[in-house]
C-alpha positions as MATLAB code, in Angstrom:
seq = 'MIALNDPKKTGVMITLFTGCIGLILIGYFHFIIGRGLINGYSVQRVNTQKELKDLKIQLAQINITLKQKDELEKEAETIKKITRRLPSTVDAPGFLTELVSILSTTGIIQQEVKPDQNTDRSLYTEIPYTIKANGHYHAFGQFLTLIEQNPSRFMRVKNMKISNSLERPSIHPIEMEIATFMFNKQ';
ca = [
     -29.561   20.540  -80.753;
     -32.764   19.308  -79.426;
     -35.800   21.525  -79.567;
     -37.569   21.700  -76.360;
     -41.182   22.842  -76.015;
     -42.354   25.153  -72.999;
     -43.402   22.428  -70.614;
     -40.221   20.463  -71.221;
     -38.181   23.664  -70.863;
     -39.937   24.608  -67.666;
     -39.313   21.058  -66.271;
     -35.630   21.426  -67.150;
     -35.387   24.669  -65.681;
     -37.200   23.650  -62.585;
     -34.706   20.632  -62.288;
     -31.768   22.854  -62.858;
     -33.005   25.446  -60.410;
     -33.833   22.715  -57.752;
     -30.404   21.011  -58.540;
     -28.684   24.424  -58.107;
     -30.565   25.290  -54.822;
     -29.494   21.756  -53.662;
     -25.941   22.266  -54.472;
     -26.035   25.684  -52.716;
     -27.648   24.061  -49.691;
     -25.039   21.287  -49.607;
     -22.191   23.668  -49.963;
     -23.743   25.936  -47.404;
     -24.173   23.042  -44.995;
     -20.728   21.728  -45.757;
     -18.932   25.075  -45.409;
     -20.957   26.680  -42.545;
     -22.454   23.994  -40.430;
     -20.313   20.926  -41.281;
     -16.953   22.869  -41.208;
     -17.969   24.325  -37.867;
     -18.604   20.828  -36.574;
     -15.421   19.441  -37.911;
     -13.459   22.251  -36.381;
     -15.183   21.651  -33.029;
     -14.448   18.132  -33.195;
     -10.784   18.950  -33.929;
     -10.551   21.153  -31.111;
     -12.227   18.689  -28.804;
      -9.846   15.950  -29.915;
      -6.842   18.061  -29.318;
      -8.149   18.864  -25.832;
      -8.757   15.172  -25.232;
      -5.329   14.240  -26.197;
      -4.068   16.886  -23.890;
      -6.103   15.606  -21.001;
      -5.123   12.092  -21.873;
      -1.520   13.185  -21.710;
      -1.824   14.992  -18.464;
      -3.717   11.936  -16.972;
      -0.798    9.564  -18.009;
       1.616   11.867  -16.318;
      -0.595   11.820  -13.148;
      -0.664    7.961  -13.332;
       3.133    7.800  -13.708;
       3.280   10.045  -10.663;
       0.750    7.849   -8.713;
       2.798    4.830   -9.690;
       5.917    6.349   -8.331;
       4.276    7.475   -5.214;
       2.863    3.854   -4.820;
       6.464    2.426   -5.304;
       7.758    4.847   -2.594;
       4.835    3.885   -0.391;
       5.772    0.234   -0.560;
       9.531    1.190   -0.097;
       8.420    3.159    3.061;
       6.397    0.516    4.312;
       9.280   -1.991    3.951;
      11.511    0.374    5.766;
       8.949    0.988    8.648;
       8.699   -2.848    9.143;
      12.632   -2.941    9.106;
      12.580   -0.139   11.722;
      10.139   -1.905   13.708;
      12.181   -5.116   13.624;
      15.379   -3.110   14.453;
      13.574   -1.268   17.491;
      12.459   -4.774   18.726;
      15.835   -5.862   18.765;
      17.347   -2.413   19.982;
      15.301   -1.498   23.010;
      15.217    1.897   24.440;
      16.073    0.863   28.206;
      18.757   -1.184   29.555;
      16.264   -4.182   29.989;
      18.802   -6.430   31.742;
      16.034   -9.014   32.412;
      15.374   -9.282   28.639;
      18.911   -9.755   27.835;
      19.268  -12.337   30.531;
      16.220  -14.158   29.568;
      17.576  -14.258   26.098;
      21.020  -15.583   27.368;
      19.627  -18.319   29.541;
      17.465  -19.412   26.608;
      20.449  -19.705   24.245;
      22.499  -21.326   27.164;
      19.851  -24.044   27.704;
      19.538  -24.558   23.931;
      23.183  -25.150   23.362;
      24.062  -27.008   26.534;
      26.617  -24.435   27.729;
      26.798  -24.291   31.405;
      27.255  -20.893   32.779;
      29.352  -20.260   35.849;
      29.107  -16.406   36.068;
      27.431  -13.576   34.159;
      28.469  -10.006   35.460;
      27.541   -6.678   33.891;
      30.521   -4.400   32.894;
      30.630   -0.639   32.556;
      28.150    0.969   29.851;
      29.677    2.810   26.983;
      27.533    5.662   25.622;
      27.668    6.455   21.864;
      25.896    9.061   20.051;
      22.789    6.924   19.074;
      23.134    3.945   21.231;
      24.653    2.617   24.527;
      26.668   -0.369   24.515;
      25.957   -2.775   27.529;
      28.597   -5.270   27.926;
      28.563   -8.543   30.110;
      31.230  -10.841   30.920;
      30.356  -14.468   30.946;
      32.242  -17.489   32.262;
      30.955  -20.915   31.120;
      31.808  -24.409   30.384;
      30.922  -26.443   27.168;
      31.843  -28.537   24.194;
      33.504  -26.872   21.191;
      30.593  -27.765   18.853;
      27.930  -26.341   21.504;
      30.124  -23.072   21.764;
      29.816  -22.832   17.867;
      25.959  -23.061   18.086;
      26.069  -20.437   21.043;
      27.911  -17.979   19.016;
      25.549  -18.370   16.110;
      22.601  -17.868   18.177;
      23.935  -14.841   19.969;
      25.057  -13.179   16.720;
      21.795  -14.084   14.934;
      19.309  -13.563   17.702;
      16.135  -12.329   16.127;
      14.735  -10.799   19.247;
      17.763   -9.010   20.873;
      20.698   -7.331   18.960;
      24.042   -8.692   20.565;
      27.470   -9.304   19.442;
      30.606  -11.188   20.933;
      33.152   -8.597   21.672;
      36.006  -11.123   22.640;
      36.280  -14.527   23.777;
      38.910  -16.971   25.300;
      38.636  -20.775   25.072;
      41.000  -22.776   26.984;
      41.453  -26.565   27.656;
      40.559  -28.379   30.906;
      43.004  -31.036   31.880;
      40.322  -32.830   33.992;
      37.762  -32.881   31.142;
      39.323  -32.337   27.732;
      36.051  -32.304   25.796;
      34.567  -29.649   27.974;
      36.214  -26.335   27.457;
      36.273  -23.318   29.913;
      34.930  -20.213   28.006;
      35.406  -16.642   28.991;
      33.819  -14.035   26.726;
      32.385  -10.529   26.636;
      28.953  -10.118   25.109;
      27.476   -6.701   24.333;
      23.953   -5.809   23.969;
      22.725   -2.426   22.969;
      20.202    0.188   23.979;
      18.812    2.940   21.586;
      19.293    6.387   23.012;
      16.265    8.539   22.628;
      16.838   11.823   21.260;
];
């Protein structure tokens, strides 16, 4: 072994003592302060993950609600379109205006338009009209298309009768029943 004199022994002892104190302080910091900080950060991480999970669930619910809102807005627009086509009053002038417009567009010549007896249903009232007219077969096809696909008034052809005219074979006498409808307020 190496012989150490007193000043060297004292220096080594001070160095060992300082090293031991340093290790004790490092251990103390690690186990008391550092571990506490680590545990605190772990708890905070778990809480943050839980909050993130809750926020993701809320975001999914908001997205579902937004989709439902979009669907409801589309349905509301569809209902508006339908209610424009299905008035809540008899509105004979509105029907006749649409009919005259369609007749003039297609070239069908009306002879008579006569209202028939209304039929009440639970949600709507059917308002039929008997129409006698003359026109070319092709014009009659256009007339039927415009009646059935009318964007401003819900109408349908209930029955029709087309016959031949011996005097003018290309002009056909047409008799039909067209119904329009009225929404019953409840």
